[in-house]
C-alpha positions as CSV (number, residue, x, y, z in Angstrom):
1,X,-51.8,-33.8,10.8
2,X,-53.7,-31.6,8.3
3,X,-50.6,-31.2,6.0
4,X,-50.0,-34.9,6.0
5,X,-53.7,-35.5,5.1
6,X,-53.4,-32.9,2.3
7,X,-50.3,-34.6,0.9
8,X,-51.9,-38.0,0.9
9,X,-55.0,-36.6,-0.9
10,X,-52.8,-34.9,-3.5
11,X,-50.9,-38.2,-4.2
12,X,-54.1,-40.2,-4.4
13,X,-55.8,-37.8,-6.7
14,X,-52.9,-37.7,-9.2
15,X,-53.2,-40.1,-12.2
16,X,-50.7,-41.1,-14.9
17,X,-51.4,-40.7,-18.6
18,X,-50.2,-43.3,-21.1
19,X,-47.1,-41.3,-22.0
20,X,-46.1,-41.0,-18.3
21,X,-46.1,-44.7,-17.7
22,X,-42.7,-45.6,-16.5
23,X,-41.7,-42.1,-15.8
24,X,-44.0,-41.6,-12.8
25,X,-43.5,-42.9,-9.3
26,X,-45.2,-46.2,-8.7
27,X,-48.3,-46.1,-6.6
28,X,-48.5,-49.9,-6.2
29,X,-45.4,-52.1,-6.7
30,X,-45.1,-55.4,-8.6
31,X,-43.1,-58.1,-6.9
32,X,-39.5,-59.1,-7.6
33,X,-38.9,-61.5,-10.4
34,X,-36.3,-63.6,-12.2
35,X,-36.2,-65.3,-15.6
36,X,-36.3,-69.1,-15.8
37,X,-34.8,-70.8,-18.8
38,X,-35.3,-74.4,-19.6
39,X,-33.0,-76.0,-22.1
40,X,-34.2,-79.0,-24.1
41,X,-33.1,-81.0,-27.1
42,X,-35.1,-81.6,-30.3
43,X,-37.0,-84.4,-28.4
44,X,-38.0,-81.9,-25.6
45,X,-35.7,-83.7,-23.2
46,X,-34.3,-81.4,-20.5
47,X,-30.5,-81.1,-21.3
48,X,-29.8,-79.8,-17.8
49,X,-30.7,-83.1,-16.2
50,X,-27.7,-84.8,-17.8
51,X,-24.5,-84.1,-15.9
52,X,-22.3,-83.8,-19.1
53,X,-24.7,-81.5,-20.9
54,X,-25.4,-79.4,-17.7
55,X,-21.7,-78.9,-17.1
56,X,-21.0,-78.1,-20.7
57,X,-23.7,-75.5,-20.7
58,X,-22.6,-74.1,-17.3
59,X,-19.0,-73.7,-18.6
60,X,-20.0,-71.9,-21.8
61,X,-23.1,-69.9,-21.2
62,X,-23.0,-66.1,-20.5
63,X,-25.7,-63.5,-20.3
64,X,-25.0,-59.9,-21.2
65,X,-27.2,-57.3,-19.6
66,X,-26.6,-53.5,-19.4
67,X,-23.0,-53.9,-20.7
68,X,-22.0,-56.5,-18.1
69,X,-21.4,-60.2,-18.7
70,X,-22.7,-62.7,-16.2
71,X,-21.4,-66.3,-15.9
72,X,-23.1,-69.2,-14.2
73,X,-22.2,-68.6,-10.5
74,X,-23.7,-71.7,-9.0
75,X,-25.1,-75.1,-9.8
76,X,-27.5,-75.8,-7.0
77,X,-28.2,-79.5,-6.6
78,X,-31.3,-79.8,-4.5
79,X,-30.4,-83.4,-3.6
80,X,-27.4,-82.2,-1.7
81,X,-28.1,-78.6,-0.6
82,X,-30.8,-76.1,0.2
83,X,-30.0,-72.9,-1.8
84,X,-28.9,-69.9,0.2
85,X,-28.1,-67.0,-2.1
86,X,-27.4,-63.6,-0.7
87,X,-30.5,-61.3,-0.5
88,X,-29.1,-58.8,-2.9
89,X,-27.9,-61.5,-5.4
90,X,-28.1,-60.6,-9.1
91,X,-26.7,-63.0,-11.6
92,X,-27.1,-66.4,-13.2
93,X,-27.3,-69.8,-11.6
94,X,-28.6,-73.3,-12.4
95,X,-30.9,-75.4,-10.2
96,X,-31.0,-79.2,-10.5
97,X,-32.9,-82.0,-8.9
98,X,-33.0,-85.5,-10.3
99,X,-35.5,-88.0,-9.1
100,X,-34.3,-91.6,-9.3
101,X,-37.8,-93.0,-8.8
102,X,-39.6,-90.8,-11.4
103,X,-37.6,-89.3,-14.3
104,X,-40.6,-87.0,-15.0
105,X,-40.2,-85.4,-11.6
106,X,-36.6,-84.4,-12.3
107,X,-36.2,-80.6,-12.5
108,X,-33.4,-78.4,-13.9
109,X,-33.2,-74.8,-15.3
110,X,-31.2,-71.7,-15.5
111,X,-32.3,-68.6,-13.5
112,X,-31.2,-65.1,-14.3
113,X,-32.1,-62.1,-12.1
114,X,-33.3,-61.0,-9.2
115,X,-35.0,-58.0,-10.7
116,X,-36.4,-55.7,-8.0
117,X,-39.9,-54.4,-7.5
118,X,-40.1,-50.7,-7.3
119,X,-38.2,-50.2,-10.5
120,X,-39.8,-49.8,-13.9
121,X,-38.0,-51.9,-16.6
122,X,-39.0,-50.5,-19.9
123,X,-38.0,-52.4,-23.1
124,X,-34.9,-53.8,-21.4
125,X,-32.9,-56.5,-23.2
126,X,-30.3,-59.2,-22.4
127,X,-28.5,-61.7,-24.6
128,X,-28.0,-65.3,-23.8
129,X,-24.7,-66.4,-25.4
130,X,-24.4,-70.2,-25.6
131,X,-20.6,-70.3,-26.2
132,X,-21.0,-72.0,-29.6
133,X,-21.6,-68.8,-31.5
134,X,-25.4,-68.9,-31.1
135,X,-27.4,-66.5,-28.9
136,X,-30.9,-65.7,-27.9
137,X,-32.3,-62.2,-27.1
138,X,-34.8,-61.5,-24.3
139,X,-36.7,-58.2,-24.2
140,X,-39.0,-57.3,-21.4
141,X,-41.1,-54.5,-19.8
142,X,-42.1,-54.9,-16.2
143,X,-43.8,-52.0,-14.6
144,X,-45.7,-50.7,-11.7
145,X,-49.4,-50.6,-11.2
146,X,-50.8,-47.1,-11.7
147,X,-54.1,-45.4,-11.3
148,X,-56.0,-44.5,-14.5
149,X,-59.7,-44.0,-14.5
150,X,-59.8,-45.7,-11.1
151,X,-58.3,-48.9,-12.5
152,X,-55.2,-50.7,-11.4
153,X,-53.1,-51.5,-14.4
154,X,-49.8,-53.3,-14.7
155,X,-47.4,-53.7,-17.6
156,X,-45.6,-57.0,-18.0
157,X,-44.3,-58.1,-21.4
158,X,-41.7,-60.8,-22.0
159,X,-40.2,-61.7,-25.4
160,X,-37.7,-64.4,-26.5
161,X,-36.4,-63.6,-30.0
162,X,-39.5,-61.4,-30.5
163,X,-41.9,-64.2,-29.6
164,X,-44.2,-63.0,-26.8
165,X,-44.5,-65.1,-23.6
166,X,-47.0,-64.5,-20.7
167,X,-44.4,-65.1,-18.0
168,X,-40.6,-64.8,-17.7
169,X,-40.2,-68.6,-18.3
170,X,-38.7,-69.7,-21.6
171,X,-38.0,-73.1,-23.2
172,X,-35.0,-73.0,-25.6
173,X,-34.1,-75.9,-27.9
174,X,-30.3,-76.6,-28.2
175,X,-28.2,-79.3,-29.7
176,X,-25.4,-80.1,-27.4
């Protein structure tokens, strides 16, 4: 009992310095996350709502991450199915729901991930290849909370083509 209490005290009294961020064990974990990519035309109309554009994008898009190329595994149509992806799924898929009553309520995007909590992603990159010779680059850091001067700190940074975003949700304009 005493040795367990001593170990817990030692862990709680340890702090990370700025250079150690990402190299230390997380003391509090951030949640799992994925990237959401909305694809619009020059009029800000969602291209993934239209069947032809969605299918063309799904056939041609790939994402390259850590030396591996990912293809669109699924197009999940919420009108016809409830998504059931495996718990350990990592890849790219599209979600789609069209509202016949209210076009503004229609929804469609590309999802990439399932990046796990408990891992520190430091300056990671992936490339979205559109199949027409164009590409976009995503860079991100997503880290653990750590204790420094009795403050909880988290590090989350998301960039699309070097433009900073506050969340892993991007809007990309394409001409299809």
